[in-house]
N, C-alpha and C positions, 0 to 999 in steps of 0.2 A: 723575583722569586717564584711567587706566590703561581702567577703566569705560565710559568716555563713549568714546575710539575706539575699546573694540571692541563697541559697539553702534551706531556710525557705521560702523564696517566690516562689522555686521551688514545694516545697514536700507540701506545704496547696495545690494551686491549686490539686497537685494528687492523694492526700488522700482526698480533699471532692469528686474525683469523685469515686478514689477504693472503699472506705469503701460503700457508696450506693451501689456501684456493686456486693460487697462482701458479703454484708446483704441479697440484690435480689439473687444474688447464693445460698445462705444457705437455704434461702426459698424455693426458685424451686428446692432445693435436698429433702429438708425434705417430700413437698408436693407431688412431679413427680418420686420419687425412689419405695414408695410403690405401689404405680399403678402398673408402669413397671416393678418391682419385682411379682409384683399380677400375673399381667397377662402374663410372661413368665409358674408361676409357671402354670397358668391353659393350656395353650397349651400344658405345655408338663406332664398335668395331665388329657386333655381329653380323650388321647388316652386306657391309665389306665382305668379308669371309661365308657367307651366304651363295653373294655373288658368285665370286674365286672358284668356291665347289660346284655353279653350275658347269663354271665355264672350264674346268679340268676334262679331259678326255677318258673318261674311266664311267663303263658302262654297265649294266648288270648281264651278268654273266660271258664276260669279253676274256676270259681264260689267266692264263697263267701271266704272270708281270715276266718281261722279257728282261734280261740281264743292261748293265748300266751299257749305252752305245759312246759313252764319253770319253776321250785320251784324256790322261794327263797332261801332255801336254796341251793342250786345252788353259788349265789351269794360268800356266804360264802366258800365254796370248792374253787373254780375261786382263791378267794382274799388269804387262805391259803396255796394255790400250791404257788404263787408270793411270797411269802416270804420267803419262805424256796429257794425258785429257786435267791432268790437276795441276800443272806445270800451265799449262792454259787459261789457268782460273777457271773451273769447270768441275761439278762437284764428282759427278762422273755415278752417279748410282746403279742406271741401270749397270753399265760394266760388273758396279761388286756385285749386284743382285745376279745375274750371269755368271761369277765367278762365283759365288757363294753357292747358289741352283750346282754347278757342275761337281765340286765337291763333295756337295751335299751326295750326290747321284754315285758318287767314286768311293761311299762311304768315307767321308772326311769330316768328323761332327762338326769338330774346331780347328780353326783357322788361327790360332793368337797371333802370329808373327803378323798376317795381317793387319787385323785387328788392331796393330799392336800401335802400326804403321800409319794406319786410319788416324787413330787415339792424337797420335803425332801433330799428322801437319790438321785435324782440327782444331786443335792449342793453337797452331800457328799458322790461322786462318786469315788472317791479316798479311801475312805474308805471302800468302796465296790469292787473295784478293777473292776469299771468301767470303760469301756473306752467312749473321745469325744461323737463318734456317738452312742454309749449306750446312755449317759444323754439326747442326744438329742432327741431319741427317744423315749426314757421316757417324757419327755417335750411336747413332736406333741401328745403322745398318752394321758396325762393330759391335755389337749389343746381338744382334744373332750369328756374326760368323764366330764368334768363339764363346758359344751358352754359357762358360767355367767362368772366366770372368770377370772381374767385377770394376777393372777403369773404365771401360768408355763408359757405364755408369752412373759410375764416382765423377767421372767427369763433365756430364751431362747434365748433372745437379750442379757442376760449378758453376758451369754456362749458364745457364737457367738464371743463378743469385744472380751470378756478376753483370750477366750482360741484357737482362729484361726485366732486373728488378723484379720480379714474383717467386718473389721466395717456398712462396705455397708448391710451385709446379717445381721444386726442388727435390719436392719430399718423396717423393716417388720413385723416381733414377735413385736416390738415395737409398731409401731400405730397400732397395734391388741389390742396388752395390752391395750391401754389407750382404744380404742375405748368398749373395752370390760368393764372396770370400769366405762367410761360415760353412756352406757345401764344397767350396772346394779344400782337398787334399793340400795340396803344399803353400797354399797360404792360410787355410786354418791354421797347420801344425805349428809353419813360421813363425803368427804374430801370438799364439797362445807360449810356445816356447823363449820371447818375445819380452813377452810379458810375466812368464811365472819370472823369467831372470834378473827383471826388473822389480818383481813385487820379492825377490829374496835380497837383492841390494837393498831395496827400502826394509827390510825388515830388520839387515845388517846394523844400520842407520839408526832405524829409529830405534834396536834394544840397547846402541846406547847410548844416545839422547836419553829416553826416559830414565835408562839406570843413574844418566848423570843427572836428572833432575830430582830422584828420589834418595841417593844418595844425598844428598844436599838438602831434602828436606828430614828422612827418617834416622840421620847419622846419630845425631841428637840425642833423639828421643831413642835409640838401640843402646847409647851408652849411658841411659838414664836408668833403663829399664836391668842393661846386664846387671851394673850396678845395683840395685835394690833384691836380684834375685841371687848371684855371687854372693861367697859367703866375707862375712863382717872382716872391713880390713880391707879390705879393695878398694881402693880411692876409684873418683871418676879417672883419670888420669890412669894408672892399672888399669882399666876397663877399655881405655879407648884401648890401650896401647891391647890390649889383651887380641881386642874385636878386629885391629890392622893387623895382627898377624896370623886370623885366624884366615885371613881374604886372602896377603899377599904373598905366605905356608906353601901351602898347596900348591898355588900357581907359578911356582920358582919350581919345585917340587918334584912338580908335574913339566914343566916349561908349557903352559896352557895359561894362556891372558881367560880362555872362556871359560877354567875351572875358576878362577878367583874375582869374575863377570856373573859366574853362577850361583856361587857362595853367595857374595855381596848382594845376588837377588833373596835370598834366601832367610839372610840376615834381616833386610827389611819386609820383607814377605810376615808374618805378624804381625806390622803395626798397620797394613796396608788399611782405605775402605775400601768397601765391594764395589765400585767402580775401578779403585789401584789393582784390584788383584782379578777382574774381567778382563785387564791390560795382559799380567803377568801370565793368570794363563792362555792367553792367547801366544802370548810369544813362547811359554813353553809347547805350547799343543804343535809348533809351527817347529822346535828345536825336535816333537819326537816324531813328525813328522818325515822328516828329512830324507832317511835313507830309502821311502817310497818317493818323495819324490826325484830321488836323486833316480835313480830308474824310470823315471816317466820320463825326465829331460832326458838321459840316455837313448831313452826309444827314438823321440822327436831329434836329436841330433843327427842319427844314423841314419834318418828317411831320404836324406839326400842322395840319390845314385842309387836307391836300395833296390830289392826288385819290383815292390809294392809300387816306388814312381814308375817306377819305366812301365808296368801292365794302365796304374793309371793312364799313363801318357798318349800309349800306344791304342789304349782303348775308347779314346778320346780322338786321337790325332791322327788312328790311319795306322794300319800295319799290314805290311810287308809279306814276303812269303818268310823268307827268313822269320821274322814274328809270328806267324800266326802258326810253322814247325813247332815254337817254342812254347809257344799258349797251350797245341795243343799235346806235347810231354807234360805239361801239370796235369799237377794231384789237386791243389786244392779246391773248395768251389770254388771260388771267385779267379782262380786259373782256367776254372775249364767252362764258367759263365763266360770270359771274356774272350774264349779260344771259341763257343762256339755262337755268338758275337760277330766274331769277325769273317769269318765261314758265312753269315747271312753278308754283311756283306757286299761277298764276291757275285750274291746274285743271280750268281748259276744255280740249274737244275738238280748237278749234282752238288754241290755246296750245300742246297736249301733242303736234299736227301738224307746227308752228313749231319744237319742239323738236327733237324726230327729221331735219326737213330739216335742223338747223343742225349734231346730230352725225351727220350722214353728211356733210355737208360739213366738217367741222372734222376736219385730221391735226395732233390733237397729237407733242408733240414727246418728253416728260419724264412719266417713270414715272407722277408724280403727276396730268400730265390725262389717261393717256390712259386711269389709274386710274376718276380723278373721271367722263371723260364714257362708258364705260363702264359703272360704277353710275348713271350719268342715264340712258343710253338704255336699263337695262335697267328701269328704275322706272319711265320713261315707256312701254315695253309693258305693264309690268303693269295700269298705272291704262288703258291702251288696250281690256284684254282680250282679253292674248297675253303670257299668262305662260310660256308652253311656252318661246317664243321670247326673253324676258325672261335665263332659264336660261343660257347660252349667254357675252350679254355678264355677267352677275352671275359668273359661275365667273371670263371674267377679271380681272373685277376681282379677285375675292380673291389671284391667283395676284399680280397687280399691289402691292398693297396686303395684306402676309395679318395684320398687328394692325389692321385698321379692321374694325370690328363692321356697321358699314355695309350693306356690298356680302354678309353671313351675313344679319345681319337679312329682305332685301328678297329673297335667297334662299329664303330662308322660308315669305313671305310667295308669293313666285312657288310653291314646293311647297305652298301651301295651298291658294292658288286653282284648284293641277291635281290637288289629293284625297289626292298623298302624304303625310299624318299622321306618321306617322314617319322620311321626310328632311326636314319641316318641324322636329320638334323635336332633330333633331344641327344642323342652322341655327343651330337656334336655341340650342340652348348652345354652338355655338362664336360665339353674336352676344356670349353672356352673359360669356363671358369674356374679350373683347376690348374691353367696352363696358357695365357692370350700369347705372349712373345713363340712360345715353344709351340705352338697349335700353329700358329699365325704363318712360320716358320717353311712348314713343310704344306702351308695351302699353297702359298706363293709363289712354288715352284710349278712349271709346266709339264714335268716328263713324268712319262708312264714305266718307273723301274722300281725295285722294293726299297731303296732305301728312299727315293724322293718320297713316296707315299705313304709309309709306314711306319712309324717311332718304334722305337726301341728301347727297353727303361734302362740306362745306365749304371753302373755300380755304387754305390754309393761311397760318403766318406767314413764310416763305420765300418764299413765291409773292404776298403783297402786298408784301413786302419789294421783291423783282422788278422791280411795280410802281411801287414806289417810285422806286427806282434811276430807271427806263427816265424817272419825270418830272425825277428832281432834273438831270438831263444835259439839257437845254432849257433850265433856270434860272441864275440867280446866285448861285452860292454863300455860304454865311454862316462866316466865317470865325473860327473860337471862339476859336482858339490865335493867332494873331497878334496883338492886343492886348498880350497876358499878356508874345509872344516880343519884339514891339518897344519893350517899358517896359523888359526884362532885355536883350534885343543892341546892343538902340542903330538908328537909321533906316539906317548903314551896314551891317548880316546882316539881311536879308530871311528870312525862314521856308526858304526855296526853298534855305540852304544851310547849314541844320540836319546835311541829309543828309551833309555831305562837314566836317562837322564833327564828327561821333558817328563817321564809322567814316574821320577822321583818329585821332580817341581811339585808337579801335581796334586801327589799325594800330601808333598810335606802344604801345600794351599789348604787343602782340604781341614787336617790333622788343625791347621792354627785359625781356621774359620770361628772356633768358637768360643773362644779366649776373648778374640774383639769382641763377640758380640755379647759376649756378656761381661764387657768392659773392665778386662781382668789385666790389659796393657794400656802404656798411658801412649797419649795422640799430640800434635804436632800442634799448641799453642798459636792459632789464629793472628793473634796480635802479633808476636815475638817470636814464634817458633818453634822457642823451645820446648820440652817433653812437660803437658798436664795429666797428673796423676794421679790412677784410677781413684785410690781413697780422698785425693782433692774432692775430685770430682763429687763423688756422692756427700764428699759433706759442703760445699757448694751450693750445692739445690742442683746439681746437675750443668752449671754455666759451663760454658766453653772455653771461658777465659783459664790458662793456665794461674796459680794461688799469684805468683806475685802481683802479672797482669792485675786478675781481682781484688786485689789490696789495693793497687795503685790506681783503678781507673771506675772502680763499681763500687767500694766500701772504702772510700781514702781516707775515708772522718777515723777511723780503727787507725790507721798511726801518725806518727807527730810530722809538723810542718821537714823540717828537715829528711826523715829519713823517704816521704814521700814526693820533696821535690826532686831527692838524687836517686830516688827509682825511679819516678817519670823521665828521668833522662835520661838513665841507661836505657831502663825497657824501649823508650819513642829514638832513642839509635835504633833499637833494635829492629823496632817496627818501620824503619824508615830505611834500615838496607836492604828487608826481606822485601820491602816493597821495590823498590832497585833493584834486586835481584830477579826476580819477576820479572821487569821491563826489560831487564838488560838482555834477560832470556830471550825471552819473548823477538826480542831483536834478532839477535844470532843467531837463534835457534826457534824459528815461529814452531808455537806448539810446544815448547818445552815450559817459556814461565809459566802456563796453562797448568803443567803439569806438576809445577812446584809449585800452583794455589791447591794440587789435590783437586781439579777436573783433568784427570788423568785421560778420557775417553774421549774427549773436546780436541783436546792439544797431540794425544796420539795418531788418533784418525789426523789430523791439522797436518804433521810433520811429516806421517805419511803419505801424503796425499805431493807434500809441496817434495819431497824424496825420490818420488816416484815418476814425479810430470818434471824434473829436473835430469832424470837420470832417459827419458822419454824424451825432454831435447836435445841431449848431446850424443843417442845413438838410435834416431829413431826409426831406422830399416835392422834393427835387434842384428841377430846375433847371425845370420844369414839368411841370402833373398830366396825369392820362388824363382823359381827358373824364364814366369813369365813377365816377374817384380820389373818393373820403373827405374829407370835409376831417376825418381822425386818422389820426396820427402812430405810431401802435401797430400800425397791423395787420401783421402776421408778423413777429413780435415784436422788429421792427428795432429797434428799442432798446437788447433785452436784447442782440441782437450785439456792436451799437454800444460795447453797457457792456462787454461781453465782447474786444469790441479793446481799447476803453482800459481796464480793467482789466489786461491781460494784461502792457502796454505797460508800467503802471505800478508792475508786479511785477518787472518785470524792471530797470527801474530802482528801485525801492525793495528790492529784492536789492543792489545795485550801489552803496546809500547805507548799508547797515547791517551786511552783511559785506564790501562794499572789493568790486575788481577786480583780481584778478590778471595782472597780463599776462605777452604771449605770450613765450616762450621760441626762440633762432634758436641749435640745438646742430650741430655735427656739422658733416660735410663735406655736407651730405647736402638741407642746406637745410630740415627739415622744423622747423615749429613748432607747439611742443606748449604744455599748460596748465603756469600753474608747479603745484609741489604742495603 
């Protein structure tokens, strides 16, 4: 026994030091490894890019850039040729590169359908007799064909883990895929909507589990203090009846289960410890913010099929004559900029002149729009053969958006046209450091037109969202929370009253804090679960036991033999029942047993993690899918993350079931809680 204790004493401090170090090391690996890998790729690719730059037919003083000579039929021809090659077991990288370059020359920056088809072939590489190297080359090409899609990068990360057993090589594409998903309006809004719904559902079931544990923990304490505070003549049974009536009757009158739940929460708040008050404040704050959350969810639900989504797709995937005419009629800053970009991508001298006139007539107000227009003006001047005049606009764009590679790349082109070879290499180096993949795509092409040689700053996700907000102000919103709220709160408590209910609860929590800190209220006994009278606690020197437990288990000599035996039997039975109840709740509702024992933060976090992971596994794709979303539910390793959340919650519950949950103690006059040793 002593050796076991010594081993525990040794391993406890060791684990307490090692675990944070391991977590910190894992965090540093995830943060710095992609950067180091990216830097190595930059250094290895810089020389190849310089060679490509020298191979391109760009000479100083070569004049204006001609429009594209590619016919749209070329895309269909190249695609059918690749399909024939892939059926014969050949990757057809050269054909895909020609397809990508032709599309870029036509102004189609993204080819999502083609990229997803290539991804499907790479995923089924064994069926097509492709090697691991061929599959990686196809996925890399798919990444350049659809710069906004995260799926090719995430699939590349998955294959590098499974096929080559080199997990560190999967970090960089995984981070790149997550970055692309964060920057894509379609994917970002869909995933935020999904996580917001899962979060609110987890809050709903978490509040129910939390209140179940709090009711079991504090109802007897509330009844005891109610008897103390009510006029003389009220018995304990009468006090219980009064409390039950206070909880049930308002809910019946209002036909609102939520009203009864909130009254129950208000009833136990005066007796809660600080960590339990933090959890209660969290739930009340969510209730207070429900109308705001409802508005945000409504805007996200309205995004599919909205003009903002159509604008985003047209901006990246090409714009025909009807689309261009519609954009030219737009009045918002995003629509005007998208129209100018669509005109630029036609490549004709007349369109370039119109873009220049639009740029001169536009007065952008935000930093992003100023940088985008400045970069576009510089690109137009380069296309018109005025490279020297373009430098001023491009340098201004570099200052406004220092992390964007497009202005640096276009400045490299301008310096290349003016004959400043050394300055061009320096600008290329700056562009590569800010966007290796995007810069490499424009250096791979051998065509000499504006779309192939110059880079345009696309509209950002925040700008598309602002465009969508303008649209949602003109239509009727769709409430996502109101149906759930009405079923719980009843017809007499509309969602508009949620801030008042949450605010009143938070105010009540603050008002009842002083009696708890001054030990004016009873606390649950960690031994038997009965109320620990504050007056008895002062007489007992601040001991954490209630008076019966103190007299029985601490100062048993003050009782006669028969009284002590009877008291030990009764209180011991209650102690075992409390322990059984905590273990049972840990099994049925993991984390709730910890809440019953006073560990509210740990238990609530565990239960919310379990609930969130369970909802995630039940519906991994959320409420709606983005247009390019694959019918594959495992991308980004989301099932792994969901199982991790479920596992963490289940482990907390399993530990509570096997090892038990030690209840918190309140000792001394300082009102501080500590875990039973």
